[in-house]
C-alpha positions as CSV (number, residue, x, y, z in Angstrom):
1,M,0.2,-0.3,0.0
2,N,0.9,3.9,-0.8
3,S,2.6,4.7,2.5
4,I,1.0,8.2,2.1
5,L,-2.1,6.3,2.7
6,D,-0.5,4.3,5.6
7,I,0.1,6.9,7.5
8,E,-3.2,8.8,6.8
9,K,-4.9,5.6,7.6
10,N,-3.1,4.8,10.6
11,T,-3.4,8.2,11.9
12,V,-7.2,8.8,11.4
13,V,-7.8,5.0,13.0
14,E,-5.9,6.0,16.0
15,E,-7.5,9.2,16.1
16,A,-10.9,7.1,16.5
17,K,-9.8,4.6,18.8
18,A,-8.5,8.2,20.6
19,Y,-11.7,9.9,20.2
20,H,-14.0,6.3,21.5
21,K,-12.4,5.9,24.3
22,E,-12.3,8.9,25.5
23,Q,-16.1,9.0,24.8
24,G,-16.5,5.9,26.9
25,L,-17.6,3.9,23.6
26,E,-16.5,0.2,23.3
27,V,-15.5,-1.8,20.3
28,V,-17.4,-5.1,20.2
29,F,-17.3,-8.6,18.5
30,T,-20.3,-10.7,18.8
31,H,-22.0,-13.2,17.3
32,E,-25.6,-12.3,19.5
33,I,-28.1,-9.1,19.7
34,S,-31.0,-9.5,21.5
35,K,-34.0,-9.6,19.1
36,T,-35.4,-6.0,20.3
37,E,-32.0,-4.4,18.8
38,L,-32.3,-6.6,15.5
39,Q,-35.8,-5.0,15.0
40,I,-34.1,-1.8,15.7
41,I,-31.7,-2.3,13.0
42,S,-33.4,-3.8,10.6
43,E,-36.1,-0.8,11.3
44,R,-32.9,1.5,10.8
45,T,-31.8,-0.4,7.6
46,K,-35.2,0.3,5.5
47,K,-35.4,4.0,6.7
48,L,-31.9,5.3,5.6
49,P,-32.1,5.8,2.0
50,A,-28.2,5.4,2.2
51,M,-28.4,1.0,3.4
52,Y,-29.4,-1.4,1.8
53,H,-32.6,-2.9,4.0
54,A,-32.0,-5.9,5.9
55,S,-34.7,-8.1,7.7
56,V,-34.0,-9.4,11.4
57,G,-33.5,-13.0,9.3
58,M,-31.4,-11.7,7.2
59,L,-29.6,-9.6,9.9
60,L,-29.8,-12.9,12.1
61,D,-27.8,-14.9,9.1
62,R,-25.8,-12.2,9.0
63,L,-24.9,-12.4,12.6
64,K,-23.7,-16.1,12.3
65,N,-20.2,-14.4,10.7
66,G,-20.2,-12.1,13.7
67,C,-20.4,-8.3,14.0
68,Y,-18.9,-5.1,15.1
69,L,-20.6,-2.8,17.6
70,L,-19.6,0.4,19.2
71,V,-21.6,0.4,22.7
72,K,-21.8,2.5,25.9
73,D,-24.0,1.4,29.3
74,D,-25.2,-1.0,27.0
75,E,-26.7,0.9,24.1
76,I,-25.6,0.3,20.4
77,Y,-24.1,3.5,19.0
78,G,-22.8,1.9,16.1
79,H,-22.5,-1.5,14.1
80,I,-21.4,-3.0,10.8
81,F,-22.1,-6.6,10.2
82,A,-20.2,-9.2,7.8
83,H,-22.6,-10.6,4.9
84,R,-21.6,-13.9,3.5
85,H,-22.4,-14.9,-0.1
86,T,-22.0,-18.3,-0.9
87,I,-20.3,-18.4,-4.6
88,Q,-19.9,-22.0,-5.8
89,K,-18.0,-23.6,-2.6
90,Y,-16.6,-20.7,-1.9
91,S,-17.8,-17.8,0.5
92,V,-17.1,-14.1,-0.5
93,Y,-18.1,-11.4,2.7
94,E,-19.2,-8.3,2.2
95,R,-19.1,-5.5,5.1
96,S,-22.7,-4.1,5.4
97,S,-25.2,-2.3,7.7
98,L,-22.8,0.1,8.5
99,W,-24.2,2.8,11.0
100,I,-22.8,5.1,13.8
101,H,-24.9,7.1,15.5
102,K,-25.4,11.1,14.8
103,K,-24.0,12.6,17.5
104,Y,-20.6,10.6,17.1
105,R,-20.8,10.7,12.8
106,N,-17.8,13.0,12.4
107,H,-15.2,11.0,14.0
108,N,-14.4,8.0,11.8
109,L,-15.6,5.6,13.9
110,G,-17.6,4.5,11.0
111,L,-13.8,4.0,9.6
112,L,-12.9,2.6,12.6
113,L,-15.6,-0.3,12.3
114,M,-14.9,-1.1,8.4
115,D,-11.0,-1.4,9.9
116,C,-12.3,-4.1,12.6
117,L,-13.7,-5.9,10.0
118,T,-11.5,-5.7,7.3
119,K,-8.7,-7.0,9.7
120,R,-10.8,-9.6,10.8
121,F,-11.4,-10.4,7.0
122,T,-7.7,-10.8,6.3
123,K,-7.7,-14.3,4.6
124,D,-10.8,-14.4,3.2
125,F,-12.3,-12.9,0.0
126,L,-13.7,-9.7,1.5
127,I,-16.2,-7.8,-1.0
128,S,-17.5,-3.7,-0.7
129,I,-20.1,-2.2,-2.7
130,A,-21.3,0.8,-2.4
131,Q,-22.5,4.5,-3.8
132,E,-21.1,7.0,-1.0
133,R,-17.9,8.6,-1.9
134,T,-16.9,8.0,1.6
135,V,-17.0,4.8,1.7
136,H,-14.9,4.6,-1.6
137,T,-12.3,7.1,0.4
138,N,-12.2,4.7,3.5
139,N,-12.0,1.3,1.4
140,E,-8.8,3.1,-0.3
141,L,-7.3,3.5,3.2
142,L,-8.2,0.0,4.7
143,G,-5.8,-0.9,1.3
144,M,-8.7,-2.5,-0.9
145,K,-8.5,-2.2,-4.6
146,H,-11.4,-0.7,-6.6
147,I,-11.9,-3.1,-9.3
148,T,-15.1,-3.3,-12.6
149,L,-17.4,-5.6,-12.9
150,K,-14.9,-6.9,-16.3
151,E,-12.2,-7.7,-14.2
152,L,-14.7,-10.6,-12.2
153,S,-15.7,-14.2,-13.5
154,P,-18.9,-14.1,-14.8
155,V,-20.4,-16.4,-12.9
156,L,-19.5,-14.2,-10.2
157,V,-21.3,-11.4,-12.1
158,E,-24.2,-13.3,-12.3
159,T,-24.2,-14.4,-8.7
160,L,-24.0,-10.5,-7.5
161,E,-26.6,-9.9,-9.4
162,E,-29.1,-12.3,-8.3
163,I,-28.3,-11.3,-4.8
164,G,-29.0,-7.8,-6.1
165,K,-26.0,-6.2,-5.8
166,L,-25.3,-5.5,-9.6
167,R,-25.4,-2.2,-9.7
168,D,-24.6,0.9,-12.1
169,E,-20.7,1.3,-12.1
170,Y,-21.0,4.7,-12.4
171,K,-23.2,5.2,-9.0
172,Y,-21.0,2.0,-6.9
173,K,-18.0,0.9,-6.2
174,Y,-16.8,-2.4,-6.1
175,Y,-13.5,-2.9,-4.0
176,V,-11.7,-5.8,-3.1
177,N,-9.5,-6.7,-0.5
178,P,-5.6,-7.7,-0.7
179,Y,-6.2,-11.3,-0.4
180,F,-9.4,-11.3,-2.9
181,E,-6.9,-9.0,-4.8
182,S,-4.0,-12.0,-4.9
183,K,-6.7,-14.9,-6.1
184,I,-9.2,-12.9,-8.4
185,Q,-7.9,-14.6,-11.5
186,K,-7.5,-17.7,-9.9
187,F,-11.1,-17.4,-8.8
188,N,-12.6,-16.2,-12.1
189,K,-10.9,-19.1,-13.7
190,I,-12.3,-21.4,-11.7
191,L,-15.6,-20.0,-11.1
192,T,-17.2,-21.2,-14.6
193,K,-20.8,-22.4,-15.5
């Protein structure tokens, strides 16, 4: 990764870590969230236009892969889930349902949660599909590479389309982690009809 990006990422993440500690917030990895909280998160994904709607059932399924929560006094102030897609026999993970409470939104805590989840899936295929420029910048800071659909296997593209993730590339950008990038040619050859 570019050393300037390394320095910037480390600086921003360290500042976010210092801020969340100063505010009494804790980052927690878990596979368990109450049904009440899952319902609140589901409703949130439905109301916010920038989020892909996730039903309680979808969130329960994603919870099997784990999620990071930003908590304080047993209240959730942020979350990010790992959404697992199965493509033939391979698992491709996607960061999903990222949200930070508006009280803490301007302090790079979203990047902090993205960083935690990205590190957790370092040795897995991780993809990020997003429209927001901030998310693109964060993906680049986290060492992910922008790819176009033509760089992906037709089987992978078809699978993304089936699960509703194939988007207009002018609005949405696809990023993959270094592990995925290093295996993409091999992965494309394996993923044939």
